[in-house]
N, C-alpha and C positions, 0 to 999 in steps of 0.2 A: 538418434530419436526423436520423436518433431513431438510439438505439441498437438494435441487433438482437442476436442468440444466436446462439453458437455454443459444441458442449459441443468441450472442449480436446483430444479423445480421437477425434473426428472431425472437422479441419481443414476437409477438403472437401465437406461437409455443408451439406445448403442450411440458409441464416440462417431465423431469423421473429422476426418484430416483437416486443420485450416491449413490452407493454402500460404505462404511465405510468401509478404506481399515485396513485390520492386521495390530497389533503394530508391528512395527521394532526393529532393534538393537536398535532404541535410545527411545524405547516404548513409542512413541507418540501414539494418537489416535485423529482423526478426527472429533469433536464433535461442534455443532452450538456455546456451551459457546467458544469452545479456537480458532476460526473463527472469533467471534463479540465482543469479551472482554476478548483478552489478555492483562494484565494488564501494560506489559512492553511496549507495541505497541503506537507508537505515539495519540495522536488525536488532531484531528481538529475540527473548530467549538464549537456546541453545545453538552459538552459531557453528557448532561442531553438529547437528543435528541432523539424521540420520534422511529426515523427510524436509523439504523446505514447502512453505506456505507463503506466498506471496499474493497480498493486495494492493489495489490498486484501490484508492480511498478520495475524500473529500470530506475536511472538518466541518462541513456543515450539513452532509448529506445525511438524513434521520436514519435510514439501514443501516449505514455505518455504524452508528452513534445504539441502535439499537443491538447489532452483532458485537460490538466491542469485549461488553464483558463476556459475553461466550469464548471470542478469541482468548481472552486474557485466561480465562478457568481453564480451557484446554490446553493451552500453554505452561499452565501449573501445574497441569496432572501428568500430562505426558513427561517432560523433562529433553526430550529428544527431538523436540521442533526447532527449525530456523524460523522466524515469520519476520519476512522482508517486508517496509511498509515503502508503498511508492504513490507519495502526493501525487496526485490529480486533480489538479484546484479548477472543477467544472461550474462552480454553482456566486461566480463573480468574484469581486475586487476583494471583499473581506477571505475569499477563500485562501485566495493567492496571498496576499497577507499572512492568514494564518500558516500556510505553508511556505512563508519567508521565513516568518521568525519560530518555528518549527525547526528546522535546517539550521536554522543560526543556533536555538541553543543545543543543538547537535552539536555544531564548533565547539560549545563551550560545555560539552559532557553533558547536558543536561534534557540530552532529548527526550528521554522516557516521560520525565516527569510532566514539560511539556505536551508532549503529545497527549498523553492521558487527562490533563486538563482541559487543553480543549475538545478532548473526546464526550467529554462530562459535561461539558457547556451546554445548557440547553435552550434547543430553538435557531431560528437563524439569527447570525450574528455580526454586527456593525462592524467596521477597523476600529473601531476605538473601543468594541468591546473586547475586541481579539487583542487588545494592545493588552489590556485591565487582563483577562485570562491569562495570557502569558507571564504578565509581571507577578503573578501572585506565585510564581516558581522562580524565572531569573526577569531582572527590566526589560521591558520591550526594546529601550531603545540602548541596550548590550548587543540582545539578540540579535535585533536589525544588521547594528553595526557587524556583529560578525559575521554575517550572511550577507553583507555586502563586499567584507573583506576578499569573499569564495566564490564571489557571485558567479563567476563564469561556471564553475564548478555545479553550484546547485540550480541554475537555469536551465546546465545542459542537462543535470540528472531529471527537470522536471519535463525537460523537452522530451527527453529517452521514456520516459514513464508515458507521457500523454501519444507519443509514435507508436509505442508496443500496447495500451490501452485499446485503440481505434484501431490498429493490424489484429488483434486479437476478436476485432469484431464486439467490445462491449459498448451496450448501450447505456452505460450510465453508471458510476459507483453505487454499491461495490462491484468490483468485479474480481476473480480468485483464479491464483494458479497453484493449483495441488501436485508439487512438483510436475510430470508433462500433463497434467489433466485441467483445462479451465474449465471453469463453474462463472458464470455472468448472472450476476445477483447473489445477495443473499443468502447466508447457509443456519440450518439450526443447526443445533448444536450436535444431535445424531447423525445428521446429513455430515457434517464437518468429519468426525470422528470416522464415522465410514467412509468418506476419502480415502482418510491417512491409512487407515488399515488397506482399504485397498492395494495401496503405493507397497506396501509392505509386502503384502502376501507378494506382489509380483505378477 
């Protein structure tokens, strides 16, 4: 099974195969398993769901924020989806800080609430604003300490996420995999549901 690519704005277009990139200095390899089943990546929805949706995202990305309610609704309606969240902080230091605190919150068992707070925060964020938003869920200092306790794991996860996103040819955030089909850019509700239905039809 290999990853295939479709432009998110042309769901019905023919899919072309993505060539797997050669191993780099980090000895990473782009595989279906690495994209869909990274054991460190936070998972929302049904962990045993029959369809996996992967999102590469940035907490400051306006398209990610606009699409977030759609993802939540489809996840709640379906009940049989795995949503794998892959932090890809590309909008500077506040985005990196947001990912670090969210992953620290994951260590503390409050990932979903911290992620939700960051996704619903409006506009571009400063590092101070990121701390204030996360502190509405868990003190930012605690989240940062939790992140630093397991920094090698979380930095490794973000490195893998970035490698995969670039290898898959994403031009920015968001980027999606619906099982083995890749969508570059935001999807509206109908497109997302059609992509999921297509996977289930086999």
